[in-house]
N, C-alpha and C positions, 0 to 999 in steps of 0.2 A: 502350287497353284492348291492341291490337297492342302497343304501343310497353314497356307493361308487364309484357305475357310475353315479350318480346327481352330487357329488361332481366335478369329472372327468369334464363333461359337461362344469358346470359352471367355471372352472379352464378353459378350453380349449375357453370357450364364451368370458370370460377375456381378456384371450391372445388375441383372435385375436380383441376385441376393440380394446387393446393394439398398435398391428399392424396397425390398421387402421388411430389411430391418429397419431404414429408414421410418416405413408406416408404422411397425410394429414401436419401436421406441416413441412415434409421434403420437401413438393411440394411447398407447403405455403412460402417458406423463399430461394427457389432455383428458379434460372433466367433462361430465353432461351438465351444464347449468343449466336452471329452467325457473324464469321468472316471472313476476307480472303483479296486478295493484289488488288486493281485497281489503275489506276491516277500515277502507282507508289510508291504508299504510302498504309499504309491498311486501311481494315475499319472496325468495329465492332456495333454491333447493340446488347444491351445488354437490354431484355425486363422481365418486371417480371410476363406479359404473355405467355403462349405456343405458340410458331411461326410454324405453318405446316408447310411442305414441299411445300405446293403451295404458301405459302406466302414466304417464302423463295427464291423458284425460282422466283416468280415477284420483290424480291426486287432486285435480283441478274440482271434480267432481266435492270430492274431500272438504275443500275449501269451501263451495258456493253450499255443503250440506249444512254447516256449521253457520254461518252467514244466515240462513234462514230460521237457523233455531236461537241465535246472540245476540244478533244485530240490534240496538237502537236506532237505528239508522230504516228503519225496514217497518213499515206502519203492520205487514203482513206475517212479520216475524212472530214465530211461536212466541217469544219474550214477552212479546208487542201485543199477541193477543190474550195472552196471561195475565200481564199487567191491564188490560181493559176489559177483564171479566167482571160479574159481578161479585161482591164479599157473599161469604158465610155460603158459598157453593162449593161445592166437587167439581176439582176441573183436571179434567184425562191429560196428562203432561208425556215426551217420548221420553224413551228410556235414555238418551244423551241429555236432556234440560231435569231430569230426576237426581242423574247424576252430576251434574255442576253444582243443582241447588246441595242436592245432599251434605254435597262437598265444602264449600261454601257455610252451610250451618255449623258443619263440625267445628270448620277453621274462626269463625266465629266466637264458637262457644271456647276455642285453646285459645283465643287471642283474647280473651275477656272481651269480647266486643269493636277491637281497633278495625277486624275484616268484616266487612257488612255489605252485602250487592242490595241492599234496600233502600236506596239513598237515589235512584234515577230518579225521581220528581225536583229532588235540590239539582243534580246536574244540569235537567232539564232549563230548567228556571236560572240557570249561573248560564245558561248557550254555550253547555260542552255535549248535548244532543237534541235532536227534536223535539218537540211539543208536541205534533199532530196538532194541533190547535184542541188541545185535551184542557181538561181543569188540572194546574198546579199546586191547590192549595191543598196543604200538607195539614193533616189532622190526626197524625199517630198518637196514638198512647203511651208512651215508654214504657208504663208498667205493667202492660197486657203481651200477651203472644202476639205478631204479626200473623203468624200462618203454621201450618203444621203439612206436612209433607210425608204420603204413607203410599208404599207402593208405589204405584204410578198416579197418582194421584195425589193433587193438592189444592187445601182450603186456603182462603185468602180469609183475613179477622180486619186488615185495617187498609185501607185504599192511598198505597204505597203500591212505586215501581222496583220491580226485579233489574238490575244495573248488574251485565256481567263482562264489563272493560275489563276488569280488571284480572280475565280468566279465560276469556273467552280466545283471543291468541296463544296464550302458552296450552289450551287443550286442542289447539289446531295444529300444531307442532308435534304433541305427544301422539293423536290422531295420524299425520302425517310418518311420525317414526314409526308408529305401530305398524301400520302399510306396510310398509319400505323391509322390515324385518319378518315379516309373515310372506312376502315377496323374496326374500332372501338376499337384499341389498345388505352389505357391509360396511361401508365406507361413503359416510357422504355427513354434509351440513346443512339444517335446515336452519332457516334465521325468516322470522315473521315481524317484523315492524320492531327487532332490537327480541324478540324472545326465542331463542337460538336453543338446538340440540345440536350436538358434535359426536357422534358414534364411529368409531375406527381411527384409519387412517386417512391421512391426505396425501396417494402417491410414498408411501411408507414412513411419513411426516406427523408429528402430531397436527389436530388442526389448530388454528390460531385467531383468537377471539381476542376484539378490541374493545373494551371499554369507552364509553365517550368522557369527553370533558365537559361537564356542565354550563362552566365557566364560558365557553365558546359557542356560536352560533354555526361554527364550521362543522365538519366531521372529523377534530381531532381528535385521537386517543390518548387517552391521560395515563392506561393502563392497558397490558395485554396480559393475554391466561391462556394454557393451553389445555388439553387433554392428555397428554405423555402419562400421565399417572392413572388416568381412567379411560376405561374403553369408550362408556356413555358418561357424559355432560350436559346439561340442562342448564341454562344463563339468563333470566329475568332482569331487568331491571326498571324501578321507579321511582320518577322524577316531575318537577314541576319546569322544569327549563326549557322545553317544548309548548307546553297546552297551558300555558297561561293567560290573563288579560287584566285590564285596567276598566272597570268601570268607576264613575266620578272618581274617580280618583283614588280606587279601592282595589287592592290584586284579589282577584280572582284564581284560583287553582281548578284543576279537573280532579284532583283528590279531597273527597271530604271526612273530615273527623266526626264518626258517629253522634260523637260525645257532645257534639257542640252544633253542627249541620253547620257549619261554617267549613270554607277552605282553611285547609290545614298551614301552618303558620309556625314553620321550626327552622333550625341550622342547618337538617338536612339539604346537601344539592342534588343527590341521588342515592341509590341503595340500590344492590347488586347483589341476588341470591342464587348461588350453586347450588343446585341438587344433583344425585347420584340417582332418585328414584324417578321422576318427571318432570315437567316442563310447567304443567299449569299447577303444581304447587310452587313449584319458583317463581311464577307466576302471580299467587296469592298473597305468597309470605311477603314476596318485594313490594307489596302495596299495603299491606299490612303494616309491616318495619319504618314504612316510608309514615305511616299515621302516628305511632307512636313514636317519634323521636330520637336522637341518640339516646339516652339515659334507658329508655326502659327499652328497646328495640335491644339494646346490644345485649342487656339482661335478659332479655326473650331468647336472642340468640344464642345466648351461650347455655340458656336453661334445656334449651331444645335441641341443641346441636346442631344447628343452621347454620352455613356457611353465607357469612354475611359484607357486604363492603358497601364501608359509608364515605361518600364524599362530603365533608363538613365546611361550611363556610364559615372562617376563623379569621372575623378581623378583616373581608374582602378577601382575604389568598386560601386556597383550599386546602385539606388536611385530610388522608385516604388511613382511614381506620377499621381493622379486619375484626371480624371475629376468631376465635377461639379454633372455629370447624376450617376456617379458609385458611388457615395456618396447616390444620391438620393434612387437607387434602393435598396441598403442596401446588399448587394452581400456579 
């Protein structure tokens, strides 16, 4: 009798150890995934570490905060208020909006005008953002300055609208990354509408990121990269394959060429940029390179050591072309 009870206890103990081991193995292999909708697209956080309700709430607050700073779709967003402010009057702006406009100003100079966030009225006129019933007449003088920014004050000299859509998602990804770093998270992937940061590892393996085939309406992957050689990687893609329309038989795309104020028209199907610095830089550069067209974009990318991948339309078929820096990173 005693022997039978002893054996039963040993068996129960071993079963208990087995359950603990199974639970440990399950938790070590399962990730926390948060997701939702924002900025007219999706957002996802995939973390190998547990993300508490407190952190989840704070991440959603970051997303909403940036929405109320940079959204083209909210009449009460900070950028919308600035857009409708009177000319030749100093406007006090937030630290974050100051950062976004200051960065964009620097990139406008660096790209010789290819990156331009002052084309919001044209985008609205083409139907890619709301006009809120406002005047869309464009009276910009290309020979004179459009605005000045000094400390946290901005003054507009011309009646344009800022459009931060080429930067806001990348900035939001970067801000979530900064928050996770400050709270000691090590391994995660953040994705907001295809603007991505991969940090650390996914259960001991590198994160795998797929670049979409722009030729197809489905989510087919034309190429995959990983952060196996980089602890931190951000990637952004710019392309017209999902955001275009035909008006009276004329193709309108959401990206505007600042030199013509018209939709871009070149052989580029998409441009992906990898940055080891920040997601907002990758986001902005992807747009600028898309505007430039292949030849100028390749020269610019190589000169400025930008890791860029171009998918080009060559007589109905696709060709992948990579900058020197893309090869250097061994993606």
